[in-house]
Residue, then its C-alpha position, 0 to 999 in steps of 0.5 A: x500500500x502506497x502512503x500519500x506522504x512518506x513516513x519521514x514527513x511524520x513527526x511525533x507530537x504526542x507519544x502513545x504513552x503520554x496519550x494513555x496517561x492523559x486519557x487515564x487522568x481524564x477518565x478519573x476526573x470525569x468519573x468523579x464528576x459523574x460519580x454514581x450516575x450513568x453516562x452516554x458517551x457520544x463519539x464523533x466519527x471517525x476521529x474520536x473512535x479510538x479516544x472514546x474506546x480508551x476513555x470508556x475503559x478508563x471510566x469506572x461507571x455505567x456508560x453506553x455509547x452512541x455516535x454521530x458523524x459530521x463533515x467539515x473537512x472532506x478530503x482537505x486538511x483545512x475546514x470548509x467552515x460548513x458543518x454537515x450532519x452525516x449520521x445522527x444519534x440512535x438514542x434519545x438523550x432527553x434527561x440523560x447525562x451526555x459526554x460528547x467526545x471529540x478528537x480535536x477542537x479547532x475552529x469551534x464551528x463543529x462543536x458549536x453546531x453539535x452542542x446546539x443540536x444536542x442541547x435542543x434535545x434536553x439532556x440532563x447534562x451535556x459536557x464535552x471531552x476533546x482529546x486535542x485543543x487548537x486554541x490558536x485556530x478558534x473562530x467562535x468562543x467555545x471550550x471543552x469541559x475536559x481537554x487532553x492536550x493543547x496543541x499548536x496549529x499543526x495538521x495532526x494525524x494518528x490515534x484516530x485522526x486522518x489525512x485522506x482516510x490514512x494514518x488513523x491507526x498510528x499509536x502516536x499523534x503526529x504532525x503531518x508535514x508537507x515540507x520536503x525533509x531534504 
């Protein structure tokens, strides 16, 4: 299989061991905040699937899953600014504790759209966990309740995140560089 970008253009930003430790910490914090309560984890496909799975295993409380899919990037490395709902929830979230699980909080447009959509469905609580936060790219003022790592304005892949549907399976989070290493 031919990769669209040579591996020499991948630079490890956050190694897998650091990701695992931080996800464990996030799980402990979320478990304290929702102690004794059930929680519905809503993963945003496809990028958040690995984060959701690891986070769920770090939660010592009753948790169920559902998924949504949205698109704002298509096959590009830059957001189009237009959010499209591709897959909606299967579960009713009225009067439930919901944790929206996102891979990366970037411009804030997608999260603002999703938060509004879900709040209209009247959950008991709606919180957001984002593995990565690119604060420098924020277009709308929004924050996640739980953040794994704040990162610079670089295009990242790995741990579920992709470029043209590739690199999702990398254990580390890597910067995908377009520059020629020579």
